[in-house]
C-alpha positions in Angstrom: -1.4 31.5 -9.1 -4.8 32.4 -7.8 -3.8 31.1 -4.4 -0.8 33.4 -4.3 -3.0 36.4 -5.2 -5.8 35.5 -2.8 -3.4 34.7 0.1 -2.8 38.3 1.2 -6.6 39.0 1.1 -7.2 36.0 3.3 -4.5 37.0 5.7 -6.0 40.5 5.9 -9.4 39.0 6.7 -7.9 36.8 9.4 -6.1 39.8 11.0 -9.4 41.8 11.0 -11.2 38.8 12.6 -8.6 38.7 15.4 -8.8 42.5 15.9 -12.6 42.5 16.0 -12.5 39.7 18.6 -13.9 36.7 16.8 -12.9 33.4 18.1 -9.6 32.6 16.3 -6.4 31.6 17.9 -3.0 32.8 16.8 -1.9 29.2 16.1 -4.8 28.6 13.7 -4.0 31.8 11.9 -0.3 31.0 11.6 -1.0 27.5 10.3 -3.6 28.7 7.7 -1.3 31.6 6.5 1.7 29.3 6.2 -0.2 26.6 4.3 -1.7 29.1 1.9 1.5 30.9 1.3 3.5 27.7 0.8 0.9 26.4 -1.7 1.0 29.6 -3.6 4.7 29.6 -3.9 4.8 26.0 -4.9 2.3 26.6 -7.6 4.2 29.5 -9.0 7.5 27.5 -9.0 5.8 24.5 -10.7 4.4 26.8 -13.4 7.8 28.3 -14.1 9.3 24.9 -14.2 6.6 23.7 -16.6 7.3 26.7 -18.9 11.0 26.0 -18.8 10.6 22.3 -19.7 8.1 23.2 -22.4 10.6 25.5 -24.0 13.3 22.8 -23.9 10.9 20.4 -25.5 10.1 22.8 -28.3 13.8 23.4 -29.0 14.6 19.7 -29.0 11.8 18.9 -31.5 13.6 20.9 -34.2 16.9 19.1 -33.9 17.6 16.4 -36.4 19.2 13.6 -34.4 20.0 11.5 -37.5 22.7 14.0 -38.6 24.4 13.9 -35.3 24.3 10.1 -35.4 25.8 10.0 -38.9 28.6 12.4 -37.9 29.5 10.4 -34.8 29.5 7.1 -36.8 31.7 8.7 -39.5 34.3 9.7 -37.0 34.4 6.3 -35.3 34.7 4.5 -38.7 37.5 6.8 -39.7 39.5 6.1 -36.5 39.2 2.4 -36.9 40.9 2.2 -40.3 
């Protein structure tokens, strides 16, 4: 998340460097901006996915699987008779 916050600051610094006349090319600036933005977006999405999977895991921990297994076995035994 830090990369996604710092990315606009870095982009602004790169724009100021090009305006002042320091030796930076447009291609270098585009590649750096694209990589930093993509990494920031990827980290945000991975964090959201981790939170989602964590909530699913917490919900699944509270479910007693033996009751479901007993109910399913009771229905199959009753149908076989």
